[in-house]
VMD Tcl script that builds the backbone (N, CA, C; Angstrom):
set m [mol new atoms 456]
animate dup $m
set s [atomselect $m all]
$s set {name element resname resid chain x y z} {
  {N N MET 1 A 32.385 13.298 39.244}
  {CA C MET 1 A 32.073 14.652 38.834}
  {C C MET 1 A 31.669 15.465 40.071}
  {N N LYS 2 A 32.234 16.645 40.199}
  {CA C LYS 2 A 31.893 17.526 41.308}
  {C C LYS 2 A 30.528 18.158 41.058}
  {N N GLN 3 A 29.821 18.437 42.149}
  {CA C GLN 3 A 28.491 19.040 42.028}
  {C C GLN 3 A 28.547 20.329 41.213}
  {N N GLN 4 A 29.594 21.140 41.421}
  {CA C GLN 4 A 29.721 22.423 40.736}
  {C C GLN 4 A 29.925 22.267 39.231}
  {N N GLU 5 A 30.174 21.044 38.762}
  {CA C GLU 5 A 30.386 20.793 37.340}
  {C C GLU 5 A 29.145 20.226 36.663}
  {N N THR 6 A 28.068 20.007 37.412}
  {CA C THR 6 A 26.867 19.431 36.816}
  {C C THR 6 A 26.013 20.525 36.174}
  {N N ILE 7 A 25.324 20.164 35.119}
  {CA C ILE 7 A 24.481 21.113 34.390}
  {C C ILE 7 A 23.383 21.664 35.291}
  {N N ASP 8 A 22.730 20.779 36.050}
  {CA C ASP 8 A 21.621 21.242 36.883}
  {C C ASP 8 A 22.094 22.226 37.963}
  {N N TYR 9 A 23.271 22.003 38.506}
  {CA C TYR 9 A 23.817 22.924 39.511}
  {C C TYR 9 A 24.043 24.303 38.895}
  {N N LEU 10 A 24.688 24.339 37.729}
  {CA C LEU 10 A 24.970 25.610 37.068}
  {C C LEU 10 A 23.683 26.339 36.676}
  {N N LEU 11 A 22.680 25.588 36.202}
  {CA C LEU 11 A 21.398 26.208 35.860}
  {C C LEU 11 A 20.770 26.860 37.096}
  {N N LYS 12 A 20.806 26.142 38.207}
  {CA C LYS 12 A 20.213 26.662 39.441}
  {C C LYS 12 A 20.951 27.906 39.910}
  {N N VAL 13 A 22.269 27.878 39.885}
  {CA C VAL 13 A 23.062 29.033 40.331}
  {C C VAL 13 A 22.793 30.246 39.435}
  {N N VAL 14 A 22.800 30.032 38.137}
  {CA C VAL 14 A 22.573 31.149 37.208}
  {C C VAL 14 A 21.168 31.707 37.411}
  {N N TRP 15 A 20.147 30.818 37.463}
  {CA C TRP 15 A 18.782 31.312 37.643}
  {C C TRP 15 A 18.659 32.044 38.983}
  {N N GLN 16 A 19.274 31.538 40.030}
  {CA C GLN 16 A 19.194 32.190 41.337}
  {C C GLN 16 A 19.799 33.592 41.270}
  {N N ASN 17 A 20.903 33.732 40.558}
  {CA C ASN 17 A 21.535 35.046 40.400}
  {C C ASN 17 A 20.653 35.995 39.588}
  {N N VAL 18 A 20.055 35.494 38.518}
  {CA C VAL 18 A 19.146 36.315 37.707}
  {C C VAL 18 A 17.952 36.737 38.566}
  {N N SER 19 A 17.357 35.781 39.267}
  {CA C SER 19 A 16.203 36.042 40.108}
  {C C SER 19 A 16.524 37.050 41.205}
  {N N ASN 20 A 17.675 36.899 41.853}
  {CA C ASN 20 A 18.086 37.835 42.900}
  {C C ASN 20 A 18.284 39.242 42.342}
  {N N THR 21 A 18.880 39.329 41.161}
  {CA C THR 21 A 19.084 40.634 40.520}
  {C C THR 21 A 17.742 41.282 40.219}
  {N N TYR 22 A 16.828 40.513 39.616}
  {CA C TYR 22 A 15.490 41.039 39.334}
  {C C TYR 22 A 14.776 41.451 40.623}
  {N N ASN 23 A 14.901 40.653 41.683}
  {CA C ASN 23 A 14.251 40.990 42.950}
  {C C ASN 23 A 14.796 42.287 43.543}
  {N N GLN 24 A 16.108 42.475 43.449}
  {CA C GLN 24 A 16.716 43.724 43.946}
  {C C GLN 24 A 16.149 44.926 43.195}
  {N N ILE 25 A 16.083 44.803 41.882}
  {CA C ILE 25 A 15.567 45.907 41.060}
  {C C ILE 25 A 14.081 46.111 41.338}
  {N N ALA 26 A 13.320 45.016 41.372}
  {CA C ALA 26 A 11.869 45.090 41.572}
  {C C ALA 26 A 11.517 45.711 42.912}
  {N N SER 27 A 12.327 45.423 43.939}
  {CA C SER 27 A 12.029 45.975 45.268}
  {C C SER 27 A 12.060 47.501 45.240}
  {N N GLY 28 A 12.865 48.067 44.358}
  {CA C GLY 28 A 12.897 49.521 44.197}
  {C C GLY 28 A 11.603 50.075 43.626}
  {N N PHE 29 A 10.821 49.205 42.985}
  {CA C PHE 29 A 9.522 49.600 42.434}
  {C C PHE 29 A 8.370 49.135 43.319}
  {N N GLY 30 A 8.716 48.537 44.475}
  {CA C GLY 30 A 7.691 48.099 45.411}
  {C C GLY 30 A 7.025 46.782 45.059}
  {N N ILE 31 A 7.689 45.967 44.227}
  {CA C ILE 31 A 7.155 44.650 43.867}
  {C C ILE 31 A 8.267 43.610 43.976}
  {N N THR 32 A 7.928 42.359 43.673}
  {CA C THR 32 A 8.922 41.287 43.624}
  {C C THR 32 A 9.099 40.844 42.180}
  {N N GLN 33 A 10.124 40.045 41.962}
  {CA C GLN 33 A 10.362 39.485 40.633}
  {C C GLN 33 A 9.165 38.655 40.194}
  {N N ALA 34 A 8.608 37.874 41.096}
  {CA C ALA 34 A 7.468 37.009 40.762}
  {C C ALA 34 A 6.240 37.832 40.376}
  {N N ILE 35 A 5.998 38.916 41.090}
  {CA C ILE 35 A 4.862 39.783 40.761}
  {C C ILE 35 A 5.100 40.461 39.416}
  {N N GLY 36 A 6.332 40.910 39.175}
  {CA C GLY 36 A 6.665 41.506 37.876}
  {C C GLY 36 A 6.418 40.533 36.742}
  {N N TYR 37 A 6.832 39.292 36.931}
  {CA C TYR 37 A 6.621 38.262 35.906}
  {C C TYR 37 A 5.130 38.025 35.689}
  {N N MET 38 A 4.369 38.010 36.780}
  {CA C MET 38 A 2.923 37.829 36.675}
  {C C MET 38 A 2.302 38.995 35.901}
  {N N LEU 39 A 2.690 40.221 36.239}
  {CA C LEU 39 A 2.152 41.396 35.560}
  {C C LEU 39 A 2.423 41.352 34.056}
  {N N ILE 40 A 3.628 40.935 33.697}
  {CA C ILE 40 A 4.004 40.856 32.282}
  {C C ILE 40 A 3.147 39.829 31.543}
  {N N ASN 41 A 2.683 38.798 32.242}
  {CA C ASN 41 A 1.943 37.712 31.602}
  {C C ASN 41 A 0.427 37.854 31.654}
  {N N ILE 42 A -0.073 38.976 32.147}
  {CA C ILE 42 A -1.517 39.217 32.141}
  {C C ILE 42 A -1.849 40.029 30.896}
  {N N ASP 43 A -2.696 39.455 30.042}
  {CA C ASP 43 A -3.071 40.092 28.778}
  {C C ASP 43 A -3.989 41.288 28.997}
  {N N GLN 44 A -4.032 42.149 28.005}
  {CA C GLN 44 A -4.916 43.323 28.010}
  {C C GLN 44 A -6.373 42.896 28.208}
  {N N ASP 45 A -6.757 41.783 27.576}
  {CA C ASP 45 A -8.133 41.282 27.657}
  {C C ASP 45 A -8.333 40.341 28.832}
  {N N GLY 46 A -7.396 40.320 29.751}
  {CA C GLY 46 A -7.477 39.440 30.910}
  {C C GLY 46 A -6.860 38.082 30.615}
  {N N THR 47 A -6.479 37.393 31.669}
  {CA C THR 47 A -5.863 36.071 31.553}
  {C C THR 47 A -6.507 35.159 32.584}
  {N N ALA 48 A -6.858 33.951 32.144}
  {CA C ALA 48 A -7.479 32.986 33.047}
  {C C ALA 48 A -6.498 32.594 34.144}
  {N N VAL 49 A -7.026 32.428 35.351}
  {CA C VAL 49 A -6.196 32.029 36.486}
  {C C VAL 49 A -5.485 30.715 36.185}
  {N N SER 50 A -6.198 29.773 35.562}
  {CA C SER 50 A -5.596 28.470 35.241}
  {C C SER 50 A -4.420 28.633 34.281}
  {N N GLN 51 A -4.513 29.576 33.367}
  {CA C GLN 51 A -3.421 29.833 32.420}
  {C C GLN 51 A -2.214 30.424 33.150}
  {N N LEU 52 A -2.462 31.320 34.098}
  {CA C LEU 52 A -1.359 31.918 34.871}
  {C C LEU 52 A -0.621 30.854 35.671}
  {N N ALA 53 A -1.362 29.921 36.251}
  {CA C ALA 53 A -0.727 28.853 37.034}
  {C C ALA 53 A 0.241 28.071 36.155}
  {N N GLY 54 A -0.168 27.762 34.933}
  {CA C GLY 54 A 0.689 27.035 33.996}
  {C C GLY 54 A 1.910 27.834 33.579}
  {N N LEU 55 A 1.703 29.118 33.311}
  {CA C LEU 55 A 2.818 29.981 32.891}
  {C C LEU 55 A 3.863 30.132 33.983}
  {N N LEU 56 A 3.398 30.220 35.223}
  {CA C LEU 56 A 4.308 30.457 36.339}
  {C C LEU 56 A 4.833 29.180 36.958}
  {N N GLY 57 A 4.176 28.066 36.656}
  {CA C GLY 57 A 4.603 26.790 37.222}
  {C C GLY 57 A 4.452 26.749 38.729}
  {N N VAL 58 A 3.355 27.326 39.225}
  {CA C VAL 58 A 3.115 27.334 40.671}
  {C C VAL 58 A 1.847 26.567 41.004}
  {N N LYS 59 A 1.752 26.140 42.252}
  {CA C LYS 59 A 0.568 25.440 42.720}
  {C C LYS 59 A -0.553 26.440 42.959}
  {N N ALA 60 A -1.782 25.940 42.927}
  {CA C ALA 60 A -2.958 26.795 43.065}
  {C C ALA 60 A -2.942 27.600 44.361}
  {N N THR 61 A -2.487 26.995 45.464}
  {CA C THR 61 A -2.487 27.711 46.749}
  {C C THR 61 A -1.514 28.893 46.728}
  {N N SER 62 A -0.346 28.694 46.132}
  {CA C SER 62 A 0.627 29.787 46.035}
  {C C SER 62 A 0.105 30.883 45.117}
  {N N LEU 63 A -0.497 30.480 44.011}
  {CA C LEU 63 A -1.029 31.450 43.057}
  {C C LEU 63 A -2.159 32.249 43.706}
  {N N SER 64 A -3.028 31.572 44.431}
  {CA C SER 64 A -4.146 32.236 45.090}
  {C C SER 64 A -3.652 33.288 46.080}
  {N N ARG 65 A -2.651 32.937 46.867}
  {CA C ARG 65 A -2.065 33.872 47.835}
  {C C ARG 65 A -1.463 35.074 47.112}
  {N N MET 66 A -0.762 34.801 46.031}
  {CA C MET 66 A -0.118 35.864 45.265}
  {C C MET 66 A -1.178 36.799 44.654}
  {N N LEU 67 A -2.225 36.212 44.085}
  {CA C LEU 67 A -3.293 37.018 43.484}
  {C C LEU 67 A -4.006 37.858 44.547}
  {N N ASN 68 A -4.232 37.272 45.723}
  {CA C ASN 68 A -4.862 38.023 46.818}
  {C C ASN 68 A -4.008 39.231 47.199}
  {N N ASN 69 A -2.691 39.023 47.317}
  {CA C ASN 69 A -1.772 40.126 47.647}
  {C C ASN 69 A -1.770 41.193 46.560}
  {N N MET 70 A -1.786 40.751 45.307}
  {CA C MET 70 A -1.777 41.695 44.192}
  {C C MET 70 A -3.082 42.488 44.136}
  {N N GLU 71 A -4.189 41.816 44.457}
  {CA C GLU 71 A -5.485 42.491 44.477}
  {C C GLU 71 A -5.533 43.523 45.607}
  {N N GLU 72 A -5.040 43.141 46.787}
  {CA C GLU 72 A -5.000 44.053 47.933}
  {C C GLU 72 A -4.098 45.258 47.650}
  {N N SER 73 A -3.074 45.053 46.838}
  {CA C SER 73 A -2.141 46.139 46.487}
  {C C SER 73 A -2.677 47.020 45.366}
  {N N GLY 74 A -3.801 46.635 44.804}
  {CA C GLY 74 A -4.407 47.438 43.738}
  {C C GLY 74 A -3.799 47.228 42.372}
  {N N LEU 75 A -3.087 46.104 42.182}
  {CA C LEU 75 A -2.448 45.826 40.888}
  {C C LEU 75 A -3.388 45.130 39.907}
  {N N ILE 76 A -4.305 44.313 40.435}
  {CA C ILE 76 A -5.191 43.506 39.593}
  {C C ILE 76 A -6.611 43.512 40.156}
  {N N TYR 77 A -7.530 43.038 39.329}
  {CA C TYR 77 A -8.868 42.692 39.802}
  {C C TYR 77 A -9.273 41.421 39.072}
  {N N ARG 78 A -10.196 40.680 39.667}
  {CA C ARG 78 A -10.645 39.410 39.098}
  {C C ARG 78 A -12.126 39.495 38.739}
  {N N GLU 79 A -12.457 38.803 37.656}
  {CA C GLU 79 A -13.857 38.703 37.247}
  {C C GLU 79 A -14.184 37.253 36.954}
  {N N THR 80 A -15.349 36.839 37.449}
  {CA C THR 80 A -15.841 35.488 37.193}
  {C C THR 80 A -16.615 35.502 35.891}
  {N N SER 81 A -16.425 34.472 35.084}
  {CA C SER 81 A -17.142 34.359 33.819}
  {C C SER 81 A -18.632 34.198 34.093}
  {N N SER 82 A -19.456 34.924 33.333}
  {CA C SER 82 A -20.906 34.811 33.531}
  {C C SER 82 A -21.416 33.439 33.092}
  {N N GLY 83 A -20.758 32.827 32.114}
  {CA C GLY 83 A -21.178 31.518 31.612}
  {C C GLY 83 A -20.716 30.357 32.476}
  {N N ASP 84 A -19.556 30.505 33.108}
  {CA C ASP 84 A -18.987 29.425 33.915}
  {C C ASP 84 A -18.406 30.030 35.185}
  {N N LYS 85 A -19.100 29.844 36.294}
  {CA C LYS 85 A -18.696 30.460 37.569}
  {C C LYS 85 A -17.341 29.966 38.057}
  {N N ARG 86 A -16.858 28.827 37.518}
  {CA C ARG 86 A -15.547 28.305 37.920}
  {C C ARG 86 A -14.416 29.017 37.191}
  {N N SER 87 A -14.729 29.685 36.097}
  {CA C SER 87 A -13.716 30.359 35.278}
  {C C SER 87 A -13.533 31.803 35.749}
  {N N VAL 88 A -12.296 32.125 36.143}
  {CA C VAL 88 A -11.977 33.465 36.647}
  {C C VAL 88 A -10.847 34.042 35.799}
  {N N LYS 89 A -11.030 35.298 35.398}
  {CA C LYS 89 A -9.983 35.997 34.653}
  {C C LYS 89 A -9.402 37.103 35.517}
  {N N VAL 90 A -8.110 37.348 35.316}
  {CA C VAL 90 A -7.394 38.395 36.038}
  {C C VAL 90 A -7.117 39.536 35.060}
  {N N TYR 91 A -7.355 40.756 35.522}
  {CA C TYR 91 A -7.131 41.963 34.728}
  {C C TYR 91 A -6.229 42.908 35.496}
  {N N LEU 92 A -5.484 43.724 34.770}
  {CA C LEU 92 A -4.635 44.736 35.399}
  {C C LEU 92 A -5.425 46.011 35.650}
  {N N THR 93 A -5.190 46.613 36.803}
  {CA C THR 93 A -5.712 47.954 37.070}
  {C C THR 93 A -4.774 48.943 36.377}
  {N N ASP 94 A -5.114 50.223 36.412}
  {CA C ASP 94 A -4.207 51.230 35.850}
  {C C ASP 94 A -2.865 51.207 36.579}
  {N N PHE 95 A -2.926 51.024 37.913}
  {CA C PHE 95 A -1.702 50.923 38.716}
  {C C PHE 95 A -0.896 49.695 38.303}
  {N N GLY 96 A -1.575 48.581 38.064}
  {CA C GLY 96 A -0.928 47.352 37.611}
  {C C GLY 96 A -0.267 47.535 36.249}
  {N N LYS 97 A -0.930 48.290 35.381}
  {CA C LYS 97 A -0.361 48.568 34.052}
  {C C LYS 97 A 0.915 49.395 34.168}
  {N N GLN 98 A 0.936 50.346 35.123}
  {CA C GLN 98 A 2.145 51.148 35.352}
  {C C GLN 98 A 3.299 50.256 35.810}
  {N N LYS 99 A 3.001 49.370 36.760}
  {CA C LYS 99 A 4.042 48.468 37.283}
  {C C LYS 99 A 4.492 47.485 36.196}
  {N N ARG 100 A 3.551 47.018 35.356}
  {CA C ARG 100 A 3.927 46.121 34.266}
  {C C ARG 100 A 4.878 46.826 33.306}
  {N N HIS 101 A 4.598 48.083 33.006}
  {CA C HIS 101 A 5.470 48.852 32.118}
  {C C HIS 101 A 6.885 48.932 32.696}
  {N N MET 102 A 6.979 49.164 34.011}
  {CA C MET 102 A 8.284 49.215 34.677}
  {C C MET 102 A 8.979 47.856 34.600}
  {N N ALA 103 A 8.216 46.778 34.852}
  {CA C ALA 103 A 8.790 45.427 34.814}
  {C C ALA 103 A 9.310 45.096 33.416}
  {N N LYS 104 A 8.537 45.456 32.396}
  {CA C LYS 104 A 8.974 45.201 31.020}
  {C C LYS 104 A 10.250 45.971 30.698}
  {N N ASP 105 A 10.334 47.209 31.183}
  {CA C ASP 105 A 11.547 48.006 30.952}
  {C C ASP 105 A 12.770 47.341 31.575}
  {N N VAL 106 A 12.606 46.795 32.777}
  {CA C VAL 106 A 13.712 46.114 33.462}
  {C C VAL 106 A 14.153 44.890 32.660}
  {N N VAL 107 A 13.189 44.098 32.197}
  {CA C VAL 107 A 13.504 42.893 31.423}
  {C C VAL 107 A 14.195 43.271 30.116}
  {N N ARG 108 A 13.687 44.289 29.439}
  {CA C ARG 108 A 14.312 44.736 28.184}
  {C C ARG 108 A 15.749 45.212 28.431}
  {N N SER 109 A 15.924 45.978 29.490}
  {CA C SER 109 A 17.254 46.509 29.818}
  {C C SER 109 A 18.237 45.378 30.104}
  {N N PHE 110 A 17.806 44.388 30.887}
  {CA C PHE 110 A 18.684 43.260 31.209}
  {C C PHE 110 A 19.025 42.472 29.946}
  {N N ASN 111 A 18.029 42.247 29.083}
  {CA C ASN 111 A 18.282 41.518 27.847}
  {C C ASN 111 A 19.167 42.311 26.893}
  {N N ASP 112 A 19.022 43.629 26.866}
  {CA C ASP 112 A 19.933 44.469 26.073}
  {C C ASP 112 A 21.364 44.307 26.577}
  {N N TYR 113 A 21.517 44.310 27.904}
  {CA C TYR 113 A 22.829 44.117 28.522}
  {C C TYR 113 A 23.428 42.767 28.107}
  {N N LEU 114 A 22.617 41.713 28.173}
  {CA C LEU 114 A 23.104 40.390 27.761}
  {C C LEU 114 A 23.483 40.390 26.287}
  {N N ASN 115 A 22.645 40.983 25.452}
  {CA C ASN 115 A 22.920 41.026 24.014}
  {C C ASN 115 A 24.194 41.797 23.699}
  {N N GLN 116 A 24.509 42.804 24.491}
  {CA C GLN 116 A 25.739 43.574 24.282}
  {C C GLN 116 A 26.978 42.790 24.698}
  {N N ASN 117 A 26.797 41.812 25.578}
  {CA C ASN 117 A 27.943 41.093 26.123}
  {C C ASN 117 A 28.063 39.647 25.654}
  {N N LEU 118 A 27.146 39.213 24.815}
  {CA C LEU 118 A 27.226 37.885 24.196}
  {C C LEU 118 A 27.277 38.071 22.693}
  {N N THR 119 A 28.092 37.273 22.028}
  {CA C THR 119 A 28.077 37.320 20.578}
  {C C THR 119 A 26.785 36.672 20.094}
  {N N VAL 120 A 26.444 36.912 18.847}
  {CA C VAL 120 A 25.242 36.297 18.269}
  {C C VAL 120 A 25.361 34.780 18.349}
  {N N GLN 121 A 26.551 34.254 18.073}
  {CA C GLN 121 A 26.760 32.813 18.129}
  {C C GLN 121 A 26.609 32.280 19.554}
  {N N GLU 122 A 27.168 32.995 20.537}
  {CA C GLU 122 A 27.032 32.570 21.940}
  {C C GLU 122 A 25.562 32.540 22.354}
  {N N LYS 123 A 24.833 33.596 21.970}
  {CA C LYS 123 A 23.411 33.663 22.321}
  {C C LYS 123 A 22.636 32.529 21.657}
  {N N ASN 124 A 22.864 32.318 20.365}
  {CA C ASN 124 A 22.163 31.247 19.647}
  {C C ASN 124 A 22.503 29.872 20.209}
  {N N ASN 125 A 23.781 29.655 20.539}
  {CA C ASN 125 A 24.190 28.377 21.133}
  {C C ASN 125 A 23.507 28.166 22.482}
  {N N LEU 126 A 23.440 29.233 23.281}
  {CA C LEU 126 A 22.804 29.142 24.588}
  {C C LEU 126 A 21.310 28.823 24.442}
  {N N ILE 127 A 20.629 29.552 23.577}
  {CA C ILE 127 A 19.193 29.321 23.368}
  {C C ILE 127 A 18.945 27.909 22.855}
  {N N ASN 128 A 19.707 27.497 21.860}
  {CA C ASN 128 A 19.535 26.143 21.313}
  {C C ASN 128 A 19.835 25.076 22.362}
  {N N GLY 129 A 20.884 25.292 23.129}
  {CA C GLY 129 A 21.244 24.340 24.178}
  {C C GLY 129 A 20.172 24.243 25.253}
  {N N LEU 130 A 19.631 25.380 25.672}
  {CA C LEU 130 A 18.584 25.368 26.696}
  {C C LEU 130 A 17.294 24.738 26.178}
  {N N GLN 131 A 16.956 25.006 24.911}
  {CA C GLN 131 A 15.767 24.380 24.327}
  {C C GLN 131 A 15.932 22.860 24.259}
  {N N LYS 132 A 17.110 22.417 23.873}
  {CA C LYS 132 A 17.364 20.977 23.821}
  {C C LYS 132 A 17.339 20.376 25.226}
  {N N LEU 133 A 17.939 21.064 26.176}
  {CA C LEU 133 A 17.949 20.594 27.560}
  {C C LEU 133 A 16.521 20.475 28.099}
  {N N ASN 134 A 15.676 21.427 27.749}
  {CA C ASN 134 A 14.276 21.379 28.183}
  {C C ASN 134 A 13.570 20.157 27.603}
  {N N LYS 135 A 13.775 19.886 26.323}
  {CA C LYS 135 A 13.166 18.705 25.687}
  {C C LYS 135 A 13.668 17.417 26.337}
  {N N LEU 136 A 14.972 17.363 26.576}
  {CA C LEU 136 A 15.549 16.174 27.213}
  {C C LEU 136 A 15.002 15.987 28.631}
  {N N THR 137 A 14.863 17.079 29.343}
  {CA C THR 137 A 14.333 17.012 30.709}
  {C C THR 137 A 12.905 16.488 30.705}
  {N N LEU 138 A 12.096 16.982 29.791}
  {CA C LEU 138 A 10.699 16.534 29.707}
  {C C LEU 138 A 10.593 15.067 29.301}
  {N N ALA 139 A 11.560 14.589 28.528}
  {CA C ALA 139 A 11.527 13.199 28.056}
  {C C ALA 139 A 12.180 12.227 29.035}
  {N N TYR 140 A 12.880 12.739 30.031}
  {CA C TYR 140 A 13.641 11.895 30.951}
  {C C TYR 140 A 12.723 11.085 31.859}
  {N N THR 141 A 13.043 9.814 31.975}
  {CA C THR 141 A 12.357 8.956 32.936}
  {C C THR 141 A 13.409 8.187 33.716}
  {N N VAL 142 A 13.108 7.907 34.957}
  {CA C VAL 142 A 14.029 7.182 35.816}
  {C C VAL 142 A 13.754 5.697 35.682}
  {N N THR 143 A 14.795 4.943 35.469}
  {CA C THR 143 A 14.675 3.494 35.408}
  {C C THR 143 A 15.203 2.942 36.721}
  {N N THR 144 A 14.382 2.159 37.382}
  {CA C THR 144 A 14.786 1.569 38.660}
  {C C THR 144 A 15.161 0.113 38.447}
  {N N GLU 145 A 15.780 -0.474 39.454}
  {CA C GLU 145 A 16.116 -1.906 39.390}
  {C C GLU 145 A 14.864 -2.732 39.166}
  {N N LYS 146 A 13.794 -2.340 39.799}
  {CA C LYS 146 A 12.519 -3.043 39.674}
  {C C LYS 146 A 12.057 -3.066 38.209}
  {N N ASP 147 A 12.182 -1.913 37.535}
  {CA C ASP 147 A 11.800 -1.808 36.118}
  {C C ASP 147 A 12.675 -2.721 35.254}
  {N N GLU 148 A 13.967 -2.734 35.545}
  {CA C GLU 148 A 14.892 -3.549 34.762}
  {C C GLU 148 A 14.583 -5.030 34.916}
  {N N GLN 149 A 14.178 -5.451 36.111}
  {CA C GLN 149 A 13.838 -6.859 36.336}
  {C C GLN 149 A 12.551 -7.248 35.619}
  {N N LYS 150 A 11.619 -6.306 35.492}
  {CA C LYS 150 A 10.370 -6.574 34.756}
  {C C LYS 150 A 10.657 -6.846 33.291}
  {N N ASP 151 A 11.641 -6.111 32.740}
  {CA C ASP 151 A 11.967 -6.238 31.331}
  {C C ASP 151 A 12.641 -7.570 30.990}
  {N N LYS 152 A 13.192 -8.254 31.992}
  {CA C LYS 152 A 13.916 -9.525 31.737}
  {C C LYS 152 A 12.980 -10.688 31.568}
}
mol reanalyze $m
mol bondsrecalc $m
mol representation Tube
mol addrep $m
């Protein structure tokens, strides 16, 4: 099987194209795709830093750098919980809310475009296939020769 025919290769290429498109659009608003995604995922009542790390699938050091940049840009502010000094919530500033609104509009527009160009069946098949692929990926374990010899 050629690399270009593997599912993981196609997923990576498609996601890279989506990400690049979002980054091109986001740069016109003075942000990145990652910052736009972060803005969209910060709740009105604030979102815990630990929750953002899980949503974005990033390491704490990368998230910390990103939050510092967003804070310096005036998009967010952080507050430490009075009950637990280790718990920090992130909130949007008014400027951050404006940028979030722009990011949401871009996402809605792109999804409208996809919906106009995919049939309902194509969209449902894609969603179902990706959900199944995600479950299979999470359940996948590698079996090594060493493991096989233990089982004998």
